[in-house]
C-alpha positions in Angstrom: -67.6 -14.1 17.6 -68.0 -17.4 19.4 -68.1 -15.9 22.9 -68.8 -18.3 25.8 -72.3 -18.3 27.2 -72.5 -17.6 30.1 -69.9 -14.9 29.5 -67.4 -13.9 32.2 -68.2 -11.0 34.5 -66.4 -7.7 34.0 -62.8 -8.0 35.0 -62.1 -6.7 38.6 -58.5 -5.7 39.0 -57.9 -2.5 41.0 -54.5 -0.9 41.3 -52.2 -2.0 44.0 -53.0 0.9 46.4 -56.6 0.0 46.6 -56.0 -3.2 48.6 -54.4 -1.3 51.6 -56.8 -1.7 54.5 -59.5 -3.5 52.5 -60.9 -7.0 53.3 -60.2 -9.6 50.8 -61.5 -13.2 50.8 -59.3 -15.7 49.0 -61.5 -18.6 47.8 -59.3 -21.7 47.7 -55.8 -21.9 49.1 -55.1 -25.0 47.0 -52.0 -27.1 46.6 -50.5 -25.7 43.4 -49.1 -22.3 44.6 -51.7 -19.9 43.2 -53.5 -19.4 46.5 -50.3 -19.0 48.4 -48.9 -16.5 45.9 -52.0 -14.3 45.9 -52.3 -14.4 49.7 -48.8 -13.2 50.3 -49.1 -10.6 47.5 -52.3 -9.2 49.1 -50.7 -9.1 52.5 -47.7 -7.1 51.2 -50.3 -4.6 49.9 -51.9 -4.1 53.3 -55.0 -6.1 52.7 -56.9 -7.9 55.6 -57.0 -11.4 54.2 -59.4 -14.2 54.9 -58.4 -17.6 53.3 -61.3 -20.0 53.0 -61.0 -23.5 51.5 -63.4 -26.5 51.5 -60.5 -28.9 52.2 -59.5 -29.5 55.9 -56.2 -28.3 57.2 -54.5 -31.7 56.9 -55.0 -31.7 53.1 -53.4 -28.3 52.8 -50.5 -28.8 55.1 -47.8 -27.8 52.6 -49.6 -24.7 51.5 -50.4 -23.6 55.1 -46.7 -23.9 56.0 -46.0 -21.2 53.4 -48.4 -18.7 54.9 -47.8 -19.6 58.6 -46.0 -16.4 59.3 -48.9 -14.3 58.0 -51.5 -16.4 60.1 -49.3 -16.2 63.2 -49.0 -12.4 62.9 -52.8 -12.0 62.4 -52.6 -10.6 58.9 -54.4 -13.7 57.5 -57.4 -15.5 59.0 -58.3 -19.0 58.1 -61.6 -20.7 57.5 -61.0 -24.3 56.4 -63.3 -27.3 55.8 -66.0 -25.2 54.2 -67.2 -21.8 53.0 -69.6 -19.3 54.6 -71.7 -17.0 52.5 -71.0 -14.0 54.7 -67.3 -14.2 53.8 -68.3 -13.5 50.2 -71.1 -11.0 50.6 -69.7 -9.0 53.5 -66.2 -8.2 52.2 -64.5 -5.7 49.9 -63.2 -8.2 47.3 -63.0 -11.8 46.5 -60.1 -13.7 44.8 -61.6 -16.9 43.3 -59.8 -20.1 42.4 -60.3 -20.6 38.7 -60.7 -24.3 39.2 -64.1 -23.8 40.8 -66.5 -25.4 38.2 -69.4 -23.5 36.6 -68.5 -20.4 38.7 -71.6 -18.5 37.4 -73.8 -21.0 39.4 -71.6 -21.2 42.5 -73.7 -20.0 45.4 -70.7 -18.3 47.2 -69.6 -16.4 44.1 -73.2 -15.5 43.3 -73.5 -14.1 46.8 -70.5 -11.8 46.1 -71.7 -10.6 42.7 -75.2 -10.0 44.1 -73.8 -7.9 46.9 -71.7 -5.9 44.4 -68.4 -7.3 45.6 -65.7 -7.4 43.0 -64.3 -10.9 42.1 -60.8 -11.3 40.7 -58.5 -14.2 40.1 -54.8 -14.7 40.6 -54.2 -15.0 36.9 -56.2 -11.9 36.2 -54.1 -9.9 38.7 -50.9 -11.2 36.9 -52.1 -10.4 33.4 -53.2 -6.9 34.4 -49.8 -6.1 35.8 -47.7 -7.3 32.9 -47.2 -5.2 29.8 -49.0 -6.9 26.8 -45.8 -6.5 24.7 -44.1 -9.0 27.1 -46.9 -11.6 27.1 -46.9 -14.9 25.3 -50.1 -16.9 26.1 -50.5 -20.6 25.4 -53.6 -22.7 25.5 -54.8 -26.0 24.0 -56.4 -29.3 25.0 -53.1 -31.1 24.9 -49.5 -29.9 24.5 -49.9 -26.5 26.2 -47.6 -27.2 29.2 -44.8 -28.6 27.1 -45.1 -25.9 24.4 -45.0 -23.2 27.1 -41.9 -24.8 28.6 -40.2 -25.0 25.3 -41.0 -21.3 24.5 -39.5 -20.5 27.9 -36.4 -22.5 27.0 -36.1 -20.8 23.6 -36.2 -17.3 25.3 -34.3 -18.2 28.4 -31.3 -16.0 27.2 -33.8 -13.1 27.2 -34.6 -13.7 30.9 -38.0 -15.2 30.2 -40.3 -16.3 33.1 -42.9 -19.0 33.1 -46.2 -19.1 34.9 -49.9 -19.6 34.8 -51.5 -23.0 34.8 -48.2 -24.8 34.8 -48.0 -24.0 38.5 -46.8 -21.5 41.1 -47.7 -17.8 41.0 -45.8 -14.9 39.3 -47.4 -12.6 42.0 -44.5 -13.9 44.2 -42.0 -12.7 41.6 -42.2 -8.9 41.8 -39.3 -8.5 39.4 -41.0 -10.6 36.8 -44.1 -8.4 37.0 -42.3 -5.2 36.7 -39.5 -6.1 34.5 -39.0 -6.1 30.8 -38.4 -9.9 30.1 -40.8 -12.1 28.2 -43.6 -13.7 30.3 -44.8 -17.1 29.1 -48.3 -18.0 30.5 -50.0 -21.4 30.1 -53.7 -20.7 30.3 -56.5 -23.3 31.0 -59.9 -23.0 29.6 -61.2 -21.9 33.1 -58.5 -19.1 33.3 -59.6 -17.9 29.8 -63.2 -17.7 30.8 -62.3 -15.5 33.8 -59.9 -13.4 31.7 -62.2 -12.7 28.8 -60.4 -10.6 26.0 -56.7 -10.3 26.6 -53.9 -8.3 25.1 -50.7 -10.2 24.3 -47.8 -10.1 21.9 -48.2 -13.8 21.0 -51.1 -16.2 21.5 -50.6 -19.9 20.8 -53.2 -22.7 20.4 -51.7 -26.1 20.4 -54.7 -28.4 19.8 -58.4 -28.9 20.4 -60.6 -31.9 21.5 -63.7 -32.0 23.7 -62.8 -31.8 27.4 -63.7 -30.4 30.8 -67.5 -30.7 30.4 -67.5 -31.0 34.2 -66.2 -27.4 34.6 -67.9 -25.7 31.6 -71.2 -27.6 31.6 -71.0 -28.2 27.8 -68.5 -28.7 25.1 -69.7 -25.6 23.3 -68.7 -23.5 26.3 -65.3 -25.1 26.6 -64.6 -24.6 22.8 -65.8 -21.0 22.9 -63.4 -20.2 25.9 -60.4 -21.8 24.0 -61.3 -19.9 20.8 -61.7 -16.5 22.3 -58.0 -16.1 23.1 -57.1 -15.8 19.5 -60.4 -14.5 18.2 -60.5 -11.5 20.6 -56.7 -10.9 20.7 -56.5 -7.1 20.6 -53.7 -5.0 19.3 -51.3 -6.1 16.6 -50.3 -9.4 18.2 -49.6 -12.8 16.4 -51.8 -15.8 16.8 -49.9 -19.1 16.3 -52.2 -22.0 15.4 -51.6 -25.7 15.0 -52.8 -27.0 11.7 -55.7 -28.8 13.5 -57.2 -25.5 14.5 -56.0 -23.5 11.4 -59.6 -22.3 10.7 -60.1 -20.7 14.1 -60.7 -17.0 13.8 -58.1 -14.4 15.0 -58.4 -10.8 16.0 -59.0 -8.2 13.2 -55.6 -6.7 13.5 -53.7 -9.8 14.5 -51.3 -11.8 12.4 -52.2 -15.5 11.8 -49.4 -18.1 11.6 -50.3 -21.8 11.1 -47.8 -24.6 11.9 -48.4 -27.6 9.7 -45.7 -29.8 11.2 -43.5 -30.0 8.0 -40.8 -27.6 9.2 -37.5 -29.4 9.9 -36.5 -29.6 13.6 -33.3 -31.0 15.2 -33.5 -34.3 17.2 -35.3 -33.7 20.5 -34.6 -35.2 23.8 -38.4 -35.7 24.4 -40.0 -38.6 22.4 -43.0 -38.5 20.1 -44.3 -36.9 16.9 -46.5 -34.7 19.0 -43.5 -33.2 20.8 -42.0 -32.4 17.4 -45.2 -30.4 16.7 -44.9 -28.8 20.1 -41.4 -27.8 19.3 -42.5 -26.3 16.0 -45.2 -24.3 17.7 -42.6 -23.1 20.3 -40.1 -22.2 17.6 -42.7 -20.2 15.7 -43.9 -18.4 18.8 -40.4 -17.5 19.8 -39.7 -15.9 16.4 -43.0 -14.2 16.4 -42.1 -12.6 19.7 -38.6 -11.6 18.6 -37.7 -12.1 14.9 -34.0 -11.2 15.6 -33.4 -14.4 17.5 -30.6 -16.6 16.3 -32.2 -19.7 14.7 -29.4 -22.1 15.7 -29.6 -20.9 19.4 -33.4 -21.3 19.4 -33.2 -24.8 17.9 -30.5 -25.8 20.3 -32.4 -24.6 23.3 -35.6 -26.5 22.2 -33.7 -29.6 21.3 -32.1 -29.8 24.7 -35.4 -29.4 26.6 -35.5 -32.5 28.8 -39.3 -32.6 29.3 -41.5 -31.8 32.3 -42.1 -34.0 35.3 -45.0 -36.4 34.9 -45.2 -35.7 31.1 -44.1 -38.8 29.2 -41.0 -38.7 31.4 -38.6 -41.7 31.1 -38.7 -43.3 34.5 -35.8 -45.8 34.2 -35.3 -49.3 33.1 -35.6 -52.5 35.3 -34.9 -56.0 34.1 -34.9 -54.8 30.5 -38.4 -53.2 31.0 -38.7 -49.5 30.3 -41.0 -47.3 32.4 -42.6 -43.9 31.5 -44.5 -41.6 33.8 -47.2 -39.6 31.9 -49.4 -38.8 34.8 -50.1 -35.3 33.6 -52.0 -36.8 30.6 -55.7 -36.1 31.4 -57.2 -36.4 27.9 -58.0 -39.6 25.9 -56.3 -38.1 22.9 -53.2 -37.5 25.0 -53.1 -41.2 25.9 -53.2 -42.2 22.3 -50.4 -39.8 21.5 -48.3 -41.2 24.3 -48.8 -44.8 23.3 -47.9 -44.1 19.6 -44.8 -42.2 20.8 -43.7 -45.1 23.0 -44.4 -47.7 20.3 -41.7 -46.2 18.0 -38.9 -48.6 18.5 -40.6 -50.7 21.1 -39.9 -54.5 20.6 -42.3 -56.0 23.3 -45.6 -55.4 24.8 -46.8 -51.9 25.9 -48.5 -52.2 29.3 -50.5 -49.0 29.7 -52.4 -47.8 32.8 -55.4 -45.7 32.1 -58.4 -44.2 33.9 -59.2 -41.8 36.7 -61.8 -39.1 37.5 -64.7 -38.8 35.2 -64.8 -35.4 33.4 -67.8 -36.5 31.2 -65.9 -36.8 27.9 -65.7 -39.6 25.3 -63.0 -42.0 26.3 -62.8 -44.0 23.1 -60.2 -41.7 21.4 -57.5 -43.2 23.8 -57.8 -46.4 21.7 -57.2 -44.8 18.3 -54.2 -46.3 16.5 -53.3 -48.4 19.5 -50.8 -51.1 18.6 -52.1 -54.7 18.9 -49.2 -55.3 21.3 -50.8 -53.0 23.9 -52.3 -54.4 27.1 -54.7 -52.1 28.9 -55.1 -51.8 32.7 -58.0 -49.6 33.8 -58.1 -47.9 37.2 -60.2 -45.3 39.0 -63.8 -44.0 38.6 -63.7 -44.3 34.8 -62.5 -48.0 34.8 -65.8 -49.6 34.0 -66.5 -47.0 31.2 -63.2 -47.8 29.7 -64.0 -51.5 29.6 -67.4 -50.7 27.9 -65.9 -48.4 25.2 -62.8 -50.4 24.4 -62.8 -52.8 21.4 -60.2 -55.1 23.1 -59.6 -56.8 26.4 -59.1 -54.5 29.4 -58.0 -55.6 32.8 -60.3 -53.8 35.3 -57.9 -53.2 38.3 -59.6 -50.4 40.3 -56.3 -49.1 41.8 -52.8 -48.6 40.6 -51.5 -51.0 43.1 -53.5 -53.8 41.6 -52.4 -52.7 38.1 -48.8 -52.8 38.9 -49.1 -56.2 40.6 -50.6 -57.6 37.4 -48.1 -55.9 35.2 -45.2 -57.2 37.4 -46.5 -60.7 36.7 -46.7 -60.2 32.9 -43.9 -57.8 31.9 -40.7 -59.3 30.3 -37.5 -57.9 28.8 -38.3 -55.6 26.0 -41.6 -54.5 27.3 -42.7 -51.0 28.2 -44.8 -49.9 31.2 -46.6 -46.6 30.7 -48.8 -44.6 33.0 -50.9 -42.3 30.7 -54.3 -42.1 32.4 -56.2 -39.9 30.0 -58.3 -38.8 32.9 -58.0 -36.4 35.9 -56.6 -37.6 39.1 -58.8 -36.3 41.8 -60.9 -39.6 42.3 -58.0 -41.3 44.1 -55.2 -38.6 44.4 -54.9 -35.0 45.4 -53.3 -34.1 42.1 -51.5 -35.6 39.1 -48.1 -35.1 40.8 -49.1 -37.4 43.6 -50.5 -39.9 41.1 -47.2 -40.0 39.3 -45.2 -40.3 42.5 -47.4 -43.2 43.6 -46.8 -44.9 40.2 -43.0 -44.6 40.8 -43.3 -45.9 44.4 -45.1 -49.0 43.2 -42.8 -49.6 40.3 -39.8 -49.5 42.7 -41.5 -51.9 45.1 -42.4 -54.3 42.4 -39.5 -54.1 40.0 -36.6 -52.8 42.2 -34.2 -49.9 41.5 -33.6 -48.5 38.1 -30.6 -49.9 36.1 -27.9 -47.7 34.5 -29.5 -46.9 31.1 -29.3 -44.1 28.6 -32.7 -43.3 27.1 -32.6 -42.7 23.3 -33.1 -39.1 22.3 
């Protein structure tokens, strides 16, 4: 088996009654809902909760509003702007944010483990409270969010719920945890490290490319975390693999299904060949979960899926120029896919904004198969690296504001403007949502309001 090294610690997930009266440190309130969800869940179980986050209060304003009642009542104590070792060593349990890089080397988590304190994660608490027969777990370097959402759409009539890395916390949905409906979880490589071997009815791997060396410390560790979901799937579950990872191992008693992309699919609302592949993976996963589903109904649900915000989302037309917001794209390979998708039917120049935080990966794949009509505008911390690895001219802009100014001077009717960074957002933005919102703000300022336009399906 290709287990990650260092391996995850033993899973710590006591039953609900254990938390009553015990002290629990929540490491990282965050801005995506997981910290809020687990804090409220712990409070309902009688825990005495300390929330600690390295970010100051002003950067956590939205999340703090959602637990203000707990803070006011004294159930939750806050320690913001930094961590203190004693909060991790002198407590009964810690709930860690999976986004903390190389957690095995983190001094605060090490203090907890050295003191014999159990360390859990929000996603671990969710997985341990959902019957494995209800679970569909999805991972992959690219496509996991869209594939997860398409599976959710296909199973909506069954009352399916969607959670995990896609945002929010299912701990806030008590009915989802204790019910009988399908639960679709998007799982990041970091979550998979913390979870270790899991039980699920269906596991889906959408793709693989080197990524997140900043979190894992090496590509080998990242790859091992991705592989272990299918390789260690216990029970008689089904592992659905994209053809690009067809040779990845699966559990001894698991069923392997490979999606080669040749299966017919109806016309989708979301553009791109990669989304057709996502749709085929979603369809295969839905039928693996429930073979009795009506094929026409599944196909119709997936075909009607409108796409996710900030994921190659059509953002209107202005002066004959079409705009797409793909801020969620954080891999170079994803940028290349987005450009190829948009180039189908494009009659003018494709102006693409790339760059962001440096995750230590090869950026050259974003240029593979790039049409000659593409103009590149580099922003963020990786801007200079992009200029160095590109085999064509790149406008080094630094910020998105400068990039949009230059594009507004160059774009003409028939052109396309695409934000598809291929890099993370945290060098200049709190998250990819804020990056996408800023893109749209600048587009409206430079190009005006969107025209009435019906995007092709």
